[in-house]
C-alpha positions in Angstrom: 0.2 0.0 0.0 1.8 3.2 -1.0 2.3 6.5 0.8 1.3 6.7 4.3 -2.3 5.1 5.2 -4.5 5.9 7.0 -6.7 3.6 10.0 -9.6 3.4 7.4 -6.8 2.0 5.3 -5.0 -0.5 7.4 -8.2 -1.3 8.7 -9.8 -2.2 5.4 -6.8 -4.2 4.1 -6.6 -5.9 7.0 -10.7 -7.6 6.9 -9.7 -8.0 3.3 -7.0 -10.3 3.9 -9.0 -12.1 6.8 -12.1 -12.6 4.3 -9.9 -13.5 1.5 -8.0 -16.4 4.1 -4.6 -14.7 4.1 -4.8 -14.9 7.7 -6.9 -18.0 8.5 -9.0 -18.3 11.5 -7.2 -18.0 15.0 -3.8 -17.1 13.0 -2.4 -14.7 14.8 -1.4 -11.4 12.4 1.6 -9.4 12.6 2.2 -7.7 15.7 1.8 -3.8 15.7 5.2 -2.6 15.0 5.3 -4.7 11.8 2.3 -3.3 10.3 3.1 0.0 11.0 6.2 -0.6 9.0 4.6 -2.5 6.3 1.8 0.3 6.2 4.2 3.2 6.8 1.4 4.6 9.5 2.4 5.3 13.4 2.0 2.2 15.4 -1.3 4.3 16.7 -2.8 4.5 13.6 -2.7 0.9 13.7 -4.2 0.0 16.9 -6.5 2.0 16.1 -7.8 0.1 12.6 -7.3 -2.6 15.5 -9.6 -1.9 17.6 -12.8 -1.5 15.0 -12.0 -4.8 13.7 -11.6 -5.9 17.5 -15.0 -4.5 18.3 -16.6 -5.7 14.7 -16.1 -9.6 16.4 -13.3 -9.7 13.9 -10.2 -10.1 16.1 -9.9 -10.6 19.2 -6.8 -9.1 20.8 -5.3 -10.2 24.7 -2.4 -8.4 26.3 0.7 -9.9 25.9 -1.0 -12.9 23.8 -1.3 -10.8 20.9 -4.2 -10.2 18.3 -5.6 -13.3 16.5 -8.5 -13.7 13.7 -11.5 -14.9 15.8 -12.3 -18.4 15.4 -16.1 -17.4 14.8 -16.3 -14.0 13.4 -19.6 -12.4 15.6 -21.4 -9.2 14.8 -21.8 -5.9 16.0 -24.8 -5.7 18.8 -26.5 -2.9 16.7 -27.3 -6.2 13.7 -27.8 -9.5 13.8 -28.1 -11.6 11.0 -30.9 -14.5 11.3 -30.2 -18.5 10.8 -33.8 -19.1 8.7 -33.1 -22.9 10.2 -33.1 -21.0 14.0 -36.4 -19.1 12.8 -38.2 -21.9 11.4 -37.4 -24.5 14.3 -38.2 -21.2 17.4 -41.8 -21.5 15.8 -41.9 -25.6 16.7 -41.5 -26.3 12.7 -40.0 -28.7 10.7 -37.2 -27.0 8.2 -36.0 -28.3 5.5 -34.0 -26.8 2.5 -33.9 -26.7 -1.1 -31.5 -25.3 -3.4 -33.3 -24.6 -7.0 -30.0 -22.9 -8.5 -26.4 -22.2 -8.7 -24.6 -20.1 -11.1 -21.5 -17.9 -11.6 -22.5 -15.2 -13.7 -22.3 -11.3 -14.1 -24.4 -9.3 -12.1 -26.9 -7.5 -13.0 -27.0 -3.2 -12.6 -29.6 -3.3 -10.1 -27.2 -5.8 -8.0 -23.9 -3.8 -8.8 -25.6 -0.5 -7.9 -27.2 -1.3 -4.7 -23.7 -2.5 -3.4 -21.3 0.0 -4.4 -19.5 -2.1 -7.7 -18.7 -0.5 -10.6 -18.0 -2.0 -13.9 -18.9 -6.0 -14.8 -18.6 -8.2 -11.6 -19.1 -11.8 -12.3 -20.3 -13.5 -8.6 -22.1 -16.4 -7.3 -25.6 -16.3 -7.6 -27.7 -18.4 -5.8 -31.1 -19.5 -5.6 -32.9 -21.1 -2.9 -36.0 -22.3 -0.7 -36.3 -22.8 2.8 -39.5 -24.9 3.6 -41.6 -25.4 7.4 -43.1 -28.3 7.7 -42.9 -28.7 4.0 -44.5 -25.9 2.9 -42.8 -23.1 1.3 -41.6 -20.1 4.1 -38.8 -18.4 2.4 -37.6 -17.9 -1.5 -33.9 -17.1 -1.5 -32.0 -14.7 -4.3 -28.6 -14.0 -3.7 -25.7 -12.5 -5.0 -22.4 -13.3 -3.4 -18.8 -11.8 -4.6 -16.4 -14.0 -4.8 -14.0 -11.8 -4.3 -14.8 -11.3 -0.7 -15.4 -14.5 0.2 -13.5 -16.8 -2.5 -13.9 -20.4 -0.3 -18.2 -20.0 -2.0 -16.6 -21.1 -4.8 -15.9 -24.5 -3.8 -19.0 -24.4 -1.6 -21.5 -26.5 -3.4 -24.7 -25.4 -1.4 -26.2 -28.6 -1.9 -26.6 -29.4 1.8 -26.1 -26.0 3.5 -27.9 -23.1 2.5 -25.4 -19.8 2.1 -27.4 -17.9 4.7 -26.2 -20.4 7.2 -22.7 -20.9 5.6 -22.0 -17.3 4.9 -22.5 -16.8 9.1 -20.3 -19.3 9.9 -17.9 -18.7 6.9 -17.5 -14.8 6.3 -17.1 -11.7 8.6 -19.0 -8.8 8.2 -18.9 -5.6 9.4 -21.8 -3.5 8.0 -24.9 -4.8 6.7 -28.2 -2.5 5.5 -31.3 -4.1 5.5 -34.5 -2.9 3.4 -38.4 -4.3 3.8 -41.3 -4.3 0.9 -44.6 -5.5 0.2 -44.0 -6.5 -3.5 -45.6 -8.7 -6.5 -44.4 -11.7 -6.7 -42.1 -12.6 -10.2 -43.3 -16.0 -12.3 -40.0 -17.8 -10.2 -40.8 -16.3 -7.1 -44.8 -17.7 -7.8 -43.8 -21.0 -8.6 -41.8 -21.9 -6.1 -44.0 -20.6 -3.1 -46.9 -21.9 -4.5 -48.9 -18.6 -5.1 -50.2 -16.9 -8.4 -48.1 -14.5 -10.2 -48.4 -10.9 -9.1 -49.7 -12.4 -5.9 -48.6 -10.2 -2.8 -45.4 -11.4 -1.3 -43.2 -9.8 2.0 -40.4 -9.1 0.2 -37.0 -8.4 2.6 -33.3 -7.3 1.2 -30.3 -7.5 2.8 -26.7 -6.3 1.7 -23.5 -6.9 3.7 -19.7 -5.3 3.9 -16.2 -6.5 5.3 -14.8 -2.7 5.6 -15.3 -1.2 2.1 -15.0 -4.5 0.3 -19.5 -6.0 -0.4 -19.8 -9.4 0.3 -23.0 -10.1 -0.2 -26.6 -8.8 -1.5 -29.7 -11.1 -0.8 -33.4 -10.7 -1.7 -35.8 -13.2 0.7 -39.3 -13.5 -0.1 -42.1 -14.6 1.8 -46.0 -15.4 0.9 -48.0 -12.6 2.3 -48.5 -14.4 5.7 -45.3 -14.0 6.7 -45.2 -12.2 10.2 -41.9 -10.9 10.4 -40.7 -10.7 14.3 -37.0 -8.6 15.9 -35.4 -8.7 19.2 -33.0 -6.6 20.6 
């Protein structure tokens, strides 16, 4: 990294290395003095970057033991990424997952715009169905940025959904949520057992690690779905 890096530059580069598994979960990362030399910055600047990563649950810091990449990165308290399986099982219902489609293809303009990506970008596109007591509960349409989560390229997602896999394998530092009513597309209606154009409840979530987009997901529920949140 040329020039004198800011703490944001250092934070984002370290987050990128963690997401790309340059620094593996549980690994000790270089000492502050070494990082300060690499980035051409003061040790205090590096320390501030590490503090932000620690607050986000991406690294763990202990006196005299150094800084490690978190084994199970946690999200900041201001947001929680829910697991579809847990939401369904919490209602006392049986959960089942089905992969509907998997492809690496160019992301459409609206997805790139939502994630702040300029230019063409090939991403992993997944379509999934989550069922509760064998009834369609959610259609998941997800785009994963392989530059941020390269390990997703080798995962088939045939037996585990991307929602669950990403929570355990892809640390994030920011998330944006959007909820709205919409009309079911032909693909969504077919998966959910609805009529085309029937009202559905839609949630969209975009996540980032530093400045690097991680994923965009559109979650479509039947009109009877009830949104529950807890703090």
